[in-house]
C-alpha positions as CSV (number, residue, x, y, z in Angstrom):
1,M,23.5,-16.5,-27.8
2,F,25.5,-18.6,-25.2
3,E,25.7,-15.6,-22.9
4,F,21.9,-15.1,-23.1
5,L,21.3,-18.8,-22.2
6,V,23.7,-18.5,-19.3
7,R,21.9,-15.4,-18.0
8,K,18.5,-17.1,-18.5
9,S,19.7,-20.2,-16.6
10,A,21.1,-18.1,-13.7
11,S,17.9,-16.1,-13.5
12,C,15.8,-19.3,-13.3
13,K,18.1,-20.7,-10.6
14,N,17.8,-17.5,-8.6
15,D,14.0,-17.5,-9.0
16,I,13.7,-21.1,-7.9
17,L,16.0,-20.8,-4.9
18,S,14.4,-17.5,-3.9
19,G,11.0,-19.1,-4.2
20,L,12.0,-21.9,-1.8
21,T,13.2,-19.3,0.7
22,V,10.0,-17.3,0.4
23,A,7.9,-20.5,0.8
24,L,9.6,-21.3,4.1
25,A,9.0,-17.8,5.4
26,L,5.4,-17.9,4.2
27,V,4.5,-20.9,6.4
28,P,4.6,-19.4,9.9
29,E,3.1,-16.1,8.6
30,A,0.1,-17.8,7.0
31,V,-0.5,-19.9,10.1
32,A,-0.2,-16.9,12.4
33,F,-2.5,-14.8,10.4
34,A,-5.0,-17.6,10.2
35,F,-5.0,-17.7,14.0
36,V,-5.6,-13.9,14.0
37,A,-8.6,-14.2,11.7
38,G,-10.0,-17.1,13.8
39,V,-9.8,-19.8,11.1
40,D,-8.1,-23.1,10.6
41,P,-4.3,-22.8,9.7
42,L,-5.0,-24.6,6.4
43,V,-7.3,-21.8,5.4
44,G,-4.4,-19.4,5.7
45,L,-2.0,-21.8,3.9
46,Y,-4.4,-22.4,1.1
47,A,-4.8,-18.6,0.7
48,A,-1.1,-18.1,0.6
49,F,-0.7,-20.8,-2.1
50,M,-3.6,-19.7,-4.4
51,V,-3.2,-15.9,-4.1
52,G,0.6,-16.3,-4.5
53,L,0.3,-18.5,-7.5
54,I,-2.3,-16.5,-9.4
55,T,-0.9,-13.1,-8.8
56,A,2.6,-14.3,-9.7
57,A,1.2,-15.7,-13.0
58,I,-1.1,-12.8,-14.1
59,G,-0.4,-9.9,-11.8
60,G,1.3,-6.7,-12.7
61,R,4.5,-6.9,-10.8
62,P,7.0,-9.8,-11.4
63,G,8.9,-10.7,-8.3
64,M,6.2,-9.4,-5.9
65,I,4.9,-12.0,-3.4
66,S,1.3,-12.2,-2.3
67,G,-0.5,-14.2,0.3
68,A,-2.5,-14.1,3.5
69,T,-1.6,-10.9,5.4
70,G,-2.1,-9.5,8.9
71,A,-3.7,-6.3,7.6
72,L,-6.6,-8.3,6.2
73,A,-6.7,-10.8,9.1
74,V,-7.5,-8.1,11.7
75,V,-10.5,-7.1,9.7
76,M,-11.7,-10.6,9.1
77,V,-11.7,-11.7,12.8
78,T,-15.0,-9.9,13.7
79,L,-16.8,-11.3,10.6
80,V,-15.7,-14.8,11.4
81,A,-16.6,-14.5,15.1
82,D,-20.1,-13.1,14.4
83,N,-21.1,-15.1,11.3
84,G,-18.7,-18.0,10.7
85,V,-16.1,-19.0,8.2
86,E,-18.5,-19.5,5.3
87,Y,-19.4,-15.8,5.4
88,L,-15.7,-15.1,5.1
89,F,-15.4,-17.2,2.0
90,A,-18.3,-15.3,0.4
91,T,-16.8,-12.0,1.5
92,V,-13.4,-12.9,-0.1
93,V,-15.2,-13.7,-3.4
94,L,-17.0,-10.3,-3.3
95,M,-13.7,-8.6,-2.4
96,G,-12.1,-10.1,-5.5
97,I,-14.9,-8.8,-7.7
98,I,-14.5,-5.3,-6.4
99,Q,-10.8,-5.5,-7.0
100,I,-11.3,-6.7,-10.6
101,S,-13.7,-3.8,-11.1
102,A,-11.1,-1.4,-9.8
103,G,-8.6,-2.7,-12.4
104,V,-11.1,-2.6,-15.3
105,L,-11.9,1.0,-14.4
106,R,-8.2,1.7,-14.3
107,L,-8.2,3.0,-10.8
108,G,-4.7,1.7,-10.1
109,K,-3.1,4.9,-11.5
110,F,-4.4,6.9,-8.5
111,I,-1.8,5.2,-6.3
112,R,0.6,7.9,-7.8
113,L,-1.4,10.6,-6.0
114,I,-0.1,9.3,-2.6
115,P,2.6,11.7,-1.3
116,H,6.1,10.4,-0.6
117,P,5.8,11.1,3.2
118,V,2.7,8.8,3.2
119,M,4.7,6.2,1.4
120,L,7.5,6.4,3.9
121,G,5.0,6.2,6.8
122,F,3.4,3.2,5.2
123,V,6.8,1.4,4.9
124,N,7.9,2.3,8.4
125,G,4.5,1.3,9.9
126,L,4.5,-2.1,8.2
127,A,8.1,-2.7,9.3
128,I,7.0,-2.0,12.9
129,I,4.0,-4.3,12.5
130,I,6.2,-7.1,11.2
131,F,8.6,-6.6,14.1
132,L,5.8,-6.6,16.7
133,A,4.3,-9.8,15.1
134,Q,7.5,-11.6,15.7
135,L,7.6,-10.8,19.4
136,G,4.7,-13.3,19.9
137,Q,7.3,-16.1,19.2
138,F,9.1,-15.1,22.4
139,K,6.1,-16.1,24.5
140,A,4.8,-19.5,25.5
141,V,2.0,-20.9,27.6
142,D,3.2,-21.8,31.1
143,S,2.0,-24.8,33.3
144,S,-1.0,-22.7,34.5
145,G,-2.2,-22.0,30.9
146,V,-1.1,-18.3,30.9
147,L,0.9,-16.9,28.0
148,Q,4.2,-15.6,29.4
149,W,7.4,-14.2,28.0
150,L,10.2,-16.8,27.7
151,Q,12.7,-16.7,30.5
152,G,16.1,-18.2,31.5
153,P,17.9,-20.7,29.2
154,T,14.9,-21.0,26.9
155,L,14.9,-17.3,26.2
156,Y,18.7,-17.2,25.8
157,L,18.6,-20.1,23.3
158,M,15.9,-18.4,21.3
159,V,17.7,-15.1,21.1
160,G,21.0,-16.8,20.3
161,L,19.5,-18.7,17.3
162,V,17.8,-15.5,16.1
163,V,21.1,-13.6,16.2
164,L,22.9,-16.5,14.5
165,T,20.3,-16.4,11.7
166,M,20.7,-12.7,11.3
167,A,24.4,-12.9,11.3
168,I,24.4,-15.5,8.5
169,M,22.1,-13.4,6.4
170,S,24.3,-10.3,7.0
171,F,27.7,-11.8,6.2
172,L,27.1,-14.6,3.7
173,P,26.3,-12.2,0.8
174,K,29.8,-10.7,1.3
175,L,31.3,-14.1,0.7
176,T,29.1,-15.4,-2.1
177,Q,25.9,-14.4,-4.0
178,A,25.4,-17.9,-5.4
179,F,23.0,-19.1,-2.7
180,P,20.2,-17.1,-1.0
181,A,21.4,-16.0,2.4
182,A,18.0,-16.5,4.0
183,L,17.7,-20.1,2.8
184,A,21.2,-20.8,4.0
185,A,20.5,-19.4,7.4
186,I,17.3,-21.5,7.8
187,L,19.1,-24.7,6.8
188,V,22.1,-24.0,9.0
189,V,20.1,-23.2,12.1
190,T,17.7,-26.1,11.5
191,A,20.7,-28.5,11.2
192,L,22.3,-27.1,14.3
193,V,19.1,-27.4,16.4
194,H,18.4,-31.0,15.5
195,G,22.1,-32.0,15.3
196,L,22.7,-30.8,18.9
197,N,19.2,-31.8,20.0
198,L,18.5,-28.2,21.3
199,D,15.2,-27.7,23.1
200,T,13.5,-24.9,21.1
201,R,10.1,-24.5,19.5
202,T,9.6,-25.4,15.8
203,V,7.0,-24.7,13.2
204,G,5.3,-27.9,14.2
205,D,4.5,-26.5,17.6
206,L,2.3,-23.9,16.0
207,A,0.0,-26.3,14.2
208,S,0.0,-29.3,11.9
209,L,0.6,-28.4,8.3
210,S,-0.5,-31.7,6.8
211,G,-3.3,-31.5,4.3
212,G,-4.5,-32.3,0.8
213,L,-5.1,-30.2,-2.3
214,P,-7.7,-27.4,-1.9
215,S,-11.1,-28.4,-3.2
216,F,-13.8,-26.3,-4.9
217,H,-16.3,-25.1,-2.4
218,I,-19.2,-22.7,-2.9
219,P,-19.6,-20.7,0.3
220,L,-22.6,-22.0,2.3
221,M,-24.4,-18.7,2.6
222,S,-27.9,-17.8,1.3
223,L,-27.8,-15.1,-1.3
224,T,-30.2,-12.8,0.4
225,L,-30.2,-9.0,0.6
226,D,-29.6,-9.2,4.4
227,N,-26.6,-11.4,4.0
228,L,-25.2,-9.3,1.2
229,L,-25.5,-6.2,3.5
230,I,-23.6,-8.1,6.2
231,I,-20.6,-9.0,4.0
232,L,-20.6,-5.9,1.7
233,P,-18.9,-3.5,4.2
234,Y,-16.2,-6.1,5.0
235,A,-15.7,-6.8,1.3
236,V,-15.2,-3.1,0.5
237,I,-12.8,-2.5,3.4
238,L,-10.8,-5.7,2.6
239,A,-10.7,-4.8,-1.1
240,A,-9.4,-1.3,-0.3
241,I,-6.8,-2.5,2.2
242,G,-5.7,-5.2,-0.2
243,L,-5.3,-2.9,-3.2
244,I,-3.6,-0.1,-1.2
245,E,-1.1,-2.5,0.3
246,S,-0.5,-4.3,-3.0
247,L,-0.1,-1.1,-5.1
248,M,2.2,0.6,-2.5
249,T,4.3,-2.6,-2.3
250,L,4.4,-2.6,-6.1
251,T,5.7,1.0,-6.0
252,L,8.3,0.1,-3.4
253,I,9.5,-2.9,-5.5
254,D,9.6,-0.6,-8.6
255,E,12.0,1.7,-6.8
256,V,14.2,-1.1,-5.6
257,T,14.5,-2.8,-8.9
258,E,14.3,0.4,-11.0
259,T,11.6,-1.2,-13.2
260,R,7.9,-0.4,-13.5
261,G,5.0,-2.6,-12.6
262,R,1.5,-2.3,-14.0
263,G,-0.9,-1.1,-11.4
264,N,-4.2,-1.9,-13.1
265,R,-3.1,-5.3,-14.1
266,E,-2.2,-6.0,-10.5
267,C,-5.7,-4.9,-9.4
268,I,-7.2,-7.5,-11.8
269,G,-4.7,-10.2,-10.8
270,Q,-5.4,-9.7,-7.1
271,G,-9.1,-9.7,-7.7
272,V,-9.0,-13.0,-9.7
273,A,-6.8,-14.5,-7.1
274,N,-9.3,-13.6,-4.3
275,V,-12.3,-14.8,-6.2
276,V,-10.6,-18.2,-6.8
277,T,-9.4,-18.4,-3.2
278,G,-12.8,-17.7,-1.8
279,L,-14.2,-20.5,-3.9
280,F,-11.5,-23.0,-2.8
281,G,-11.7,-22.3,1.0
282,G,-9.0,-19.7,1.5
283,M,-9.0,-16.5,3.5
284,G,-7.9,-14.2,0.7
285,G,-4.8,-12.1,0.6
286,C,-2.8,-9.4,-1.0
287,A,0.9,-8.4,-1.6
288,M,3.2,-9.0,1.3
289,I,6.0,-6.4,1.7
290,G,8.1,-8.6,3.9
291,Q,8.2,-11.7,1.7
292,S,8.5,-9.5,-1.4
293,I,11.7,-7.9,0.1
294,I,13.0,-11.4,0.9
295,N,12.4,-12.5,-2.7
296,I,14.0,-9.4,-4.2
297,N,17.0,-9.6,-1.9
298,S,17.4,-13.3,-2.6
299,G,17.6,-12.7,-6.4
300,G,14.0,-13.4,-7.4
301,R,13.0,-10.9,-10.0
302,G,10.8,-12.9,-12.4
303,R,7.3,-14.4,-12.2
304,L,8.9,-17.8,-11.7
305,S,10.0,-16.9,-8.2
306,G,6.4,-16.2,-7.1
307,I,5.1,-19.3,-8.9
308,T,7.8,-21.4,-7.4
309,A,7.1,-20.1,-3.9
310,A,3.5,-21.0,-4.2
311,L,4.2,-24.5,-5.6
312,F,6.8,-25.2,-2.9
313,L,4.2,-24.1,-0.3
314,L,1.6,-26.5,-1.7
315,S,4.2,-29.3,-1.7
316,F,5.0,-28.6,1.9
317,I,1.3,-29.0,2.8
318,V,0.8,-32.2,0.7
319,F,4.1,-34.0,0.8
320,A,6.6,-32.5,3.2
321,S,4.7,-31.1,6.2
322,S,6.8,-33.2,8.6
323,L,10.0,-31.7,7.3
324,I,8.8,-28.1,7.4
325,E,7.5,-28.6,10.9
326,M,11.1,-29.3,12.0
327,I,12.3,-25.8,11.2
328,P,13.0,-23.8,14.4
329,L,10.8,-20.7,14.8
330,A,13.9,-18.8,15.8
331,A,15.3,-19.2,12.3
332,L,12.1,-17.7,10.7
333,V,12.0,-14.9,13.3
334,G,15.6,-14.0,12.4
335,V,14.7,-13.9,8.8
336,M,11.7,-11.6,9.5
337,F,13.9,-9.4,11.7
338,M,16.2,-8.9,8.7
339,V,13.2,-8.0,6.6
340,V,12.3,-5.4,9.2
341,V,15.8,-4.0,9.0
342,G,15.6,-3.9,5.2
343,T,12.1,-2.5,5.0
344,F,12.3,0.3,7.5
345,A,13.3,3.6,5.8
346,W,16.2,4.4,8.1
347,S,16.9,7.5,6.1
348,T,13.8,9.1,7.6
349,L,15.6,9.3,11.0
350,R,18.3,11.5,9.3
351,I,16.0,13.7,7.2
352,L,13.2,14.1,9.7
353,H,14.5,17.5,10.9
354,K,15.5,18.6,7.4
355,I,12.2,18.1,5.6
356,P,9.2,20.5,6.1
357,L,7.5,20.1,9.5
358,S,4.2,19.2,7.8
359,D,5.8,16.3,5.9
360,A,7.5,15.1,9.0
361,L,4.3,15.1,10.9
362,V,2.5,13.2,8.1
363,L,5.2,10.6,8.0
364,V,5.0,10.0,11.8
365,L,1.2,10.1,11.8
366,V,0.9,7.5,9.0
367,S,3.4,5.2,10.7
368,A,1.5,5.4,14.0
369,V,-2.0,5.0,12.5
370,T,-0.7,2.0,10.5
371,V,0.4,0.3,13.7
372,F,-2.6,1.1,15.8
373,T,-5.5,0.8,13.3
374,D,-5.0,-0.5,9.7
375,L,-3.4,0.4,6.5
376,A,-6.4,1.8,4.7
377,I,-7.2,4.3,7.5
378,A,-3.5,5.3,7.7
379,V,-3.2,6.0,4.0
380,A,-6.5,7.9,4.0
381,V,-5.5,10.0,7.0
382,G,-2.1,10.7,5.4
383,V,-3.5,11.7,2.1
384,I,-6.2,13.9,3.7
385,V,-3.7,15.7,6.0
386,S,-1.3,16.2,3.1
387,A,-4.0,17.6,0.9
388,L,-5.1,20.0,3.6
389,V,-1.6,21.1,4.2
390,F,-1.1,21.6,0.4
391,A,-4.3,23.6,0.2
392,W,-3.4,25.8,3.2
393,Q,0.0,26.6,1.8
394,N,-1.3,27.4,-1.7
395,A,-4.1,29.5,-0.2
396,R,-1.5,31.9,1.1
397,R,0.2,32.2,-2.3
398,I,-2.4,34.2,-4.1
399,Y,-1.6,37.9,-4.5
400,S,-1.9,40.7,-7.1
401,E,0.3,43.3,-8.7
402,I,-1.5,46.6,-9.1
403,S,-0.9,49.3,-11.7
404,V,-2.8,52.3,-13.1
405,D,-2.4,53.2,-16.8
406,E,-2.5,56.7,-18.4
407,T,-6.3,56.5,-18.8
408,G,-6.8,55.9,-15.1
409,A,-7.8,52.3,-15.5
410,K,-6.6,50.1,-12.6
411,T,-5.2,46.7,-13.4
412,Y,-4.9,43.8,-10.9
413,R,-2.4,41.2,-12.2
414,L,-3.4,38.1,-10.2
415,Q,-0.8,35.5,-9.2
416,G,-1.4,32.1,-7.7
417,P,-4.2,29.5,-7.9
418,L,-7.8,30.4,-7.1
419,F,-9.6,27.6,-5.4
420,F,-11.7,26.9,-2.3
421,G,-8.8,27.6,0.1
422,S,-7.7,30.9,-1.4
423,V,-11.2,32.5,-2.0
424,R,-10.9,34.7,1.2
425,S,-7.5,36.0,0.2
426,F,-8.7,36.6,-3.3
427,H,-11.5,38.9,-2.1
428,D,-9.1,40.7,0.1
429,Q,-7.1,41.8,-2.9
430,F,-9.8,44.1,-4.2
431,T,-11.5,47.4,-3.0
432,P,-14.5,48.0,-5.4
433,A,-15.6,51.1,-3.4
434,E,-12.3,52.8,-3.8
435,D,-11.3,51.7,-7.3
436,P,-11.7,53.9,-10.4
437,D,-14.6,53.5,-12.8
438,E,-12.7,51.0,-15.0
439,V,-11.0,48.0,-13.5
440,V,-9.1,45.2,-15.2
441,I,-8.3,41.8,-13.6
442,D,-5.6,39.9,-15.5
443,F,-5.7,36.1,-14.8
444,R,-2.5,35.4,-16.9
445,G,-0.6,34.4,-13.8
446,S,-3.5,32.7,-12.1
447,R,-5.8,29.7,-12.7
448,V,-9.4,29.1,-11.5
449,C,-9.2,25.6,-10.2
450,D,-12.7,24.7,-8.9
451,H,-16.3,25.7,-8.5
452,S,-15.4,27.8,-5.4
453,G,-13.1,29.8,-7.6
454,L,-15.8,30.4,-10.2
455,E,-18.2,31.6,-7.6
456,A,-15.6,33.9,-6.2
457,V,-15.1,35.5,-9.6
458,S,-18.9,35.8,-10.1
459,N,-19.3,37.4,-6.7
460,L,-16.5,39.9,-7.3
461,T,-18.2,40.8,-10.6
462,E,-21.4,41.5,-8.8
463,R,-19.6,43.7,-6.3
464,Y,-18.2,45.9,-9.1
465,L,-21.5,46.0,-10.9
466,G,-23.2,47.1,-7.7
467,Q,-20.8,50.0,-7.5
468,G,-21.7,51.0,-11.1
469,K,-18.2,50.3,-12.4
470,K,-16.9,48.7,-15.5
471,L,-15.0,45.5,-15.0
472,R,-12.9,43.6,-17.6
473,L,-11.6,40.1,-17.0
474,K,-8.6,39.3,-19.1
475,H,-7.0,35.9,-19.9
476,L,-9.7,34.0,-18.1
477,S,-9.6,30.2,-18.5
478,A,-12.1,28.4,-20.5
479,E,-13.8,27.0,-17.5
480,C,-15.0,30.5,-16.6
481,R,-16.9,31.2,-19.8
482,T,-20.2,30.4,-18.0
483,L,-19.6,33.6,-16.0
484,L,-20.3,35.7,-19.2
485,N,-24.0,35.0,-18.9
486,N,-24.0,36.6,-15.4
487,A,-21.7,39.4,-16.1
488,G,-23.9,41.4,-18.5
489,S,-22.8,43.8,-21.2
490,M,-20.7,45.9,-18.9
491,I,-18.0,43.2,-18.8
492,E,-15.5,42.8,-21.6
493,V,-13.8,39.4,-21.5
494,N,-10.7,38.4,-23.5
495,V,-10.4,34.6,-23.2
496,I,-7.3,32.6,-24.1
497,E,-6.9,28.9,-23.9
498,D,-5.0,27.6,-20.9
499,P,-2.7,24.6,-21.2
500,R,-4.5,21.3,-20.5
501,Y,-3.9,19.7,-17.2
502,R,-4.2,15.9,-17.0
503,V,-3.8,13.4,-14.2
504,A,-1.0,11.0,-15.0
505,V,-2.3,7.9,-16.8
506,D,-1.1,4.3,-16.7
507,E,-0.5,3.8,-20.4
508,L,1.0,0.4,-19.9
509,A,-1.9,-0.9,-17.7
């Protein structure tokens, strides 16, 4: 009993300290993504607080951190520029409703159909995006109002502080696991900057974080069909991006922690969070792979870590904005660089020449599309290309073994799947004009997978009937029984039951 209490206490301590670390890392990200979307920084901070709190409390993956993300912000910017922020709030509410519907309909299980190369491409693409987003902190507006790269001593100081932060995060865990390395690095670098009065930019240089509690606010948008048609496309895209990023992050955290999250519950949790966020003046959000990795690496595994991060973030806004504004940007950039190092699947560089060429191309393609467009398009492209490659490879695997018995009947023992991609190869196996009067096609080693396969069997039947020959189909799957009506009395069919094929279901969701 004592050991259980000690472990429980240690877990709570880890969750609380990890939550504080994550909250500090959330601040510049939320502010930066708010700027990307073209809204006030507090809109991004409120979203990070509300989405993070609700998903941590009712979502399907303890330890996963959610908040305002860049993948959503880049979609929002056009909507805000053309119609204003009130339309964004309404869109976020509709986005949440769509996500709740996806969870209720148990669509979260389909994330398992995403191939592993697509997952690796997603991870690497997001790591690159996180890295590129930090490079903006190495720029500043010069005296003429032009954004320029830092130069001279200012640049050297920035780089030095970033390297120091990364060094602390790398070596402190080798000395002790009692304190989150990221939090220690932030505290040390902040103390160093202000203790030595170093001239470097801080969080306060981005924007003022001071604000009150978020208040209930019904979006000021007329509920007309025209307005609904304006926000619906954005809501669908945002919902899709949010769910894909959240579910793929959930899968990644599952692998790291060797536990299993609940995809459908996460869909519902994300949806509820976005509905509430839209009604309280937030820009919406989804799971954040960078902050989730920080949380897991800092020891945060329970729901308390995400709840603590959200509450700390709110307290920063309401009570301690002046203290948070003192944190050097270099410290937070260093933390995010370490996230990039931990997120990028470096093993892909070693295995790229060892895996099939098609998988390597999909991996690189998804990474590139993620960086240059958005996550939803990247995953869709990756899945489509993977599916086409799979179909092409299986289309070449259909063949037949031919034998002739003592009565002169010719038997084709078909091997391989019969589907839209293999129909041409299927027809090439047979020579109705040259075959004997009695032909048997044995489907024991094959399976008719789709309507194209059914039509192929039907057309082949008609070819043999046109030659006046007797055709028997043996071991045909149950889906082909409808062909009996077209085959006529000349076809003798022996049907056996095939094993049932099911898509994996989320029994825990």
